[in-house]
C-alpha positions as a Markdown table, in Angstrom:
| # | Residue | x | y | z |
|---|---|---|---|---|
| 1 | Met | 23.3 | -9.5 | 20.5 |
| 2 | Thr | 21.9 | -7.2 | 17.7 |
| 3 | Glu | 19.0 | -4.8 | 18.0 |
| 4 | Met | 16.4 | -4.4 | 15.2 |
| 5 | Glu | 14.4 | -1.3 | 15.1 |
| 6 | Val | 10.8 | -1.4 | 13.6 |
| 7 | Val | 9.4 | 1.7 | 12.1 |
| 8 | Thr | 5.9 | 2.6 | 11.0 |
| 9 | Ala | 5.1 | 5.5 | 8.6 |
| 10 | Ile | 1.9 | 7.0 | 9.5 |
| 11 | Gly | 0.4 | 10.1 | 7.4 |
| 12 | Val | -1.3 | 12.7 | 9.5 |
| 13 | Tyr | -4.0 | 14.4 | 7.8 |
| 14 | Lys | -7.1 | 16.6 | 8.2 |
| 15 | Tyr | -10.6 | 15.3 | 6.8 |
| 16 | Glu | -10.5 | 18.1 | 3.8 |
| 17 | Asp | -7.0 | 17.0 | 2.7 |
| 18 | Leu | -7.9 | 13.4 | 1.9 |
| 19 | Glu | -9.4 | 12.0 | -1.5 |
| 20 | Asn | -13.0 | 11.8 | -1.9 |
| 21 | Asp | -13.0 | 7.9 | -1.6 |
| 22 | Asp | -11.1 | 8.0 | 1.7 |
| 23 | Arg | -13.7 | 10.7 | 3.1 |
| 24 | Ser | -16.6 | 8.6 | 1.8 |
| 25 | Leu | -15.4 | 5.8 | 3.7 |
| 26 | Ile | -14.6 | 7.9 | 6.8 |
| 27 | Asp | -18.2 | 9.2 | 6.6 |
| 28 | Glu | -19.5 | 5.5 | 6.6 |
| 29 | Ala | -17.1 | 4.4 | 9.5 |
| 30 | Arg | -18.5 | 7.4 | 11.5 |
| 31 | Lys | -22.3 | 6.6 | 10.6 |
| 32 | Ala | -21.5 | 2.9 | 11.6 |
| 33 | Thr | -20.6 | 4.1 | 15.3 |
| 34 | Leu | -24.2 | 4.9 | 15.7 |
| 35 | Arg | -25.1 | 1.2 | 15.0 |
| 36 | Ser | -23.1 | 0.1 | 17.8 |
| 37 | Tyr | -24.3 | -2.2 | 20.7 |
| 38 | Ala | -22.0 | -0.9 | 23.5 |
| 39 | Pro | -24.2 | -0.9 | 26.7 |
| 40 | Tyr | -21.2 | -1.9 | 29.0 |
| 41 | Ser | -18.1 | 0.0 | 27.7 |
| 42 | Lys | -20.1 | 2.6 | 26.2 |
| 43 | Phe | -17.3 | 3.1 | 23.7 |
| 44 | Ser | -19.0 | 2.8 | 20.2 |
| 45 | Val | -16.7 | 1.8 | 17.2 |
| 46 | Gly | -17.4 | 1.9 | 13.6 |
| 47 | Ala | -15.5 | 0.4 | 10.6 |
| 48 | Ala | -15.8 | 0.6 | 6.7 |
| 49 | Ile | -14.3 | -1.4 | 4.4 |
| 50 | Leu | -14.0 | -0.5 | 0.5 |
| 51 | Leu | -13.8 | -3.4 | -1.7 |
| 52 | Asp | -12.3 | -3.5 | -5.3 |
| 53 | Asn | -15.9 | -4.0 | -6.6 |
| 54 | Gly | -16.8 | -0.7 | -5.3 |
| 55 | Glu | -18.9 | -1.9 | -2.3 |
| 56 | Ile | -18.7 | -0.4 | 1.0 |
| 57 | Ile | -19.2 | -2.7 | 3.9 |
| 58 | Thr | -19.7 | -1.4 | 7.5 |
| 59 | Gly | -19.6 | -3.0 | 10.9 |
| 60 | Ala | -20.0 | -1.7 | 14.4 |
| 61 | Asn | -18.8 | -3.4 | 17.7 |
| 62 | Gln | -21.4 | -5.6 | 19.2 |
| 63 | Glu | -21.1 | -6.3 | 23.0 |
| 64 | Asn | -22.4 | -9.1 | 25.0 |
| 65 | Ile | -22.6 | -9.5 | 28.8 |
| 66 | Ala | -20.3 | -12.7 | 28.2 |
| 67 | Tyr | -17.5 | -10.4 | 27.1 |
| 68 | Pro | -15.9 | -12.8 | 24.9 |
| 69 | Ser | -18.9 | -13.3 | 22.7 |
| 70 | Gly | -18.8 | -9.7 | 21.6 |
| 71 | Thr | -17.3 | -8.6 | 18.4 |
| 72 | Cys | -15.3 | -5.6 | 17.4 |
| 73 | Ala | -16.3 | -3.4 | 14.5 |
| 74 | Glu | -13.4 | -4.3 | 12.4 |
| 75 | Arg | -14.0 | -8.2 | 12.7 |
| 76 | Thr | -17.8 | -7.4 | 12.2 |
| 77 | Ala | -17.2 | -5.5 | 8.9 |
| 78 | Cys | -14.3 | -7.7 | 7.6 |
| 79 | Phe | -16.1 | -11.4 | 8.3 |
| 80 | Tyr | -19.5 | -9.8 | 6.7 |
| 81 | Ala | -17.5 | -8.6 | 3.6 |
| 82 | His | -15.9 | -11.8 | 2.6 |
| 83 | Ala | -19.0 | -13.8 | 3.6 |
| 84 | Gln | -21.0 | -11.7 | 0.9 |
| 85 | Phe | -18.2 | -10.9 | -1.6 |
| 86 | Pro | -15.9 | -13.8 | -1.3 |
| 87 | Asp | -14.1 | -13.1 | -4.6 |
| 88 | Ala | -13.6 | -9.2 | -3.9 |
| 89 | Gln | -10.4 | -7.9 | -2.3 |
| 90 | Phe | -10.2 | -5.4 | 0.4 |
| 91 | Lys | -8.8 | -2.1 | -0.7 |
| 92 | Ser | -9.0 | 0.1 | 2.5 |
| 93 | Ile | -10.7 | 0.3 | 5.9 |
| 94 | Ala | -11.7 | 3.2 | 8.0 |
| 95 | Ile | -12.1 | 2.9 | 11.8 |
| 96 | Ala | -13.9 | 5.6 | 13.9 |
| 97 | Ala | -15.1 | 5.7 | 17.5 |
| 98 | Arg | -17.1 | 7.5 | 19.9 |
| 99 | Asp | -16.2 | 8.0 | 23.6 |
| 100 | Thr | -18.2 | 7.1 | 26.4 |
| 101 | Ser | -20.0 | 10.5 | 26.4 |
| 102 | Gly | -21.1 | 9.8 | 22.6 |
| 103 | Glu | -18.7 | 12.4 | 21.1 |
| 104 | Glu | -16.3 | 11.5 | 18.3 |
| 105 | Val | -12.7 | 10.6 | 19.8 |
| 106 | Ala | -10.2 | 13.5 | 19.2 |
| 107 | Lys | -7.4 | 11.3 | 18.6 |
| 108 | Pro | -7.6 | 8.0 | 16.4 |
| 109 | Ile | -8.0 | 4.7 | 18.0 |
| 110 | Ser | -6.4 | 1.5 | 16.4 |
| 111 | Pro | -7.6 | -1.9 | 16.1 |
| 112 | Cys | -7.0 | -4.7 | 18.9 |
| 113 | Gly | -4.6 | -7.4 | 18.4 |
| 114 | Ser | -7.6 | -9.9 | 17.3 |
| 115 | Cys | -8.5 | -7.3 | 14.8 |
| 116 | Arg | -5.2 | -6.8 | 13.1 |
| 117 | Gln | -4.7 | -10.4 | 13.0 |
| 118 | Ala | -8.1 | -11.2 | 11.3 |
| 119 | Leu | -7.4 | -8.1 | 8.9 |
| 120 | Leu | -3.9 | -9.5 | 8.2 |
| 121 | Glu | -5.4 | -12.4 | 6.9 |
| 122 | Tyr | -7.4 | -10.9 | 4.1 |
| 123 | Glu | -4.4 | -8.7 | 3.4 |
| 124 | Met | -2.4 | -12.0 | 2.8 |
| 125 | Leu | -5.5 | -13.5 | 0.8 |
| 126 | Ala | -5.4 | -10.7 | -1.6 |
| 127 | Lys | -1.7 | -10.3 | -1.9 |
| 128 | Asn | -2.0 | -6.6 | -1.8 |
| 129 | Asp | -1.8 | -3.9 | 0.8 |
| 130 | Ile | -5.0 | -2.7 | 2.5 |
| 131 | Lys | -4.8 | 1.0 | 3.5 |
| 132 | Val | -5.8 | 1.7 | 7.1 |
| 133 | Ile | -7.7 | 5.0 | 8.0 |
| 134 | Leu | -7.8 | 5.6 | 11.7 |
| 135 | Val | -10.1 | 8.4 | 12.7 |
| 136 | Gly | -10.3 | 11.2 | 15.0 |
| 137 | Cys | -12.1 | 14.5 | 14.9 |
| 138 | Asp | -8.8 | 16.4 | 15.3 |
| 139 | Glu | -6.4 | 14.4 | 13.0 |
| 140 | Ile | -6.6 | 11.3 | 10.8 |
| 141 | Tyr | -4.0 | 8.6 | 10.6 |
| 142 | Val | -3.2 | 6.8 | 7.2 |
| 143 | Leu | -1.0 | 3.8 | 7.1 |
| 144 | Lys | -0.2 | 1.8 | 3.9 |
| 145 | Ser | -1.1 | -1.5 | 5.2 |
| 146 | Ile | -2.3 | -3.9 | 8.0 |
| 147 | Lys | 1.0 | -5.4 | 8.5 |
| 148 | Ser | 2.1 | -1.8 | 9.3 |
| 149 | Leu | 0.0 | -2.1 | 12.4 |
| 150 | Leu | 1.4 | -5.5 | 13.0 |
| 151 | Pro | 4.9 | -5.6 | 12.0 |
| 152 | Leu | 6.0 | -8.9 | 13.2 |
| 153 | Ala | 2.9 | -11.0 | 12.8 |
| 154 | Phe | 2.2 | -14.7 | 12.5 |
| 155 | Ser | 2.0 | -14.6 | 8.6 |
| 156 | Glu | 3.3 | -16.0 | 5.3 |
| 157 | Phe | 5.0 | -12.5 | 4.6 |
């Protein structure tokens, strides 16, 4: 038997240390958390995707009493982005969240497995990395690609 180690590089930043484009994307993701419909979990998530045409598309989680019928913020944003701009490539995504008390989370959260796989599809389609920005009020994590979040993903890579 051999053993394989999977390592993911994560940049840890403060908001003020980021480029203007990244800060704008974070601001939009934070605003999107306020448009969440989360009456059951009370956990609001917002996502903002920067497209290569300069458009920023946002999404927020939308819950439903029939739990599988709800949609995460990341998939809301990516499906809408591709439906409206099918020829645009995703450049980056920022994801922010508010906890059950309505406060921004201190530590960043990461997308669920379904969202990781859905986003990876758009990274494969573009044949370019999509930068991932995970937002907390204490620190911000930056990863170079979606596949950094899902290193052993089912994909064509």
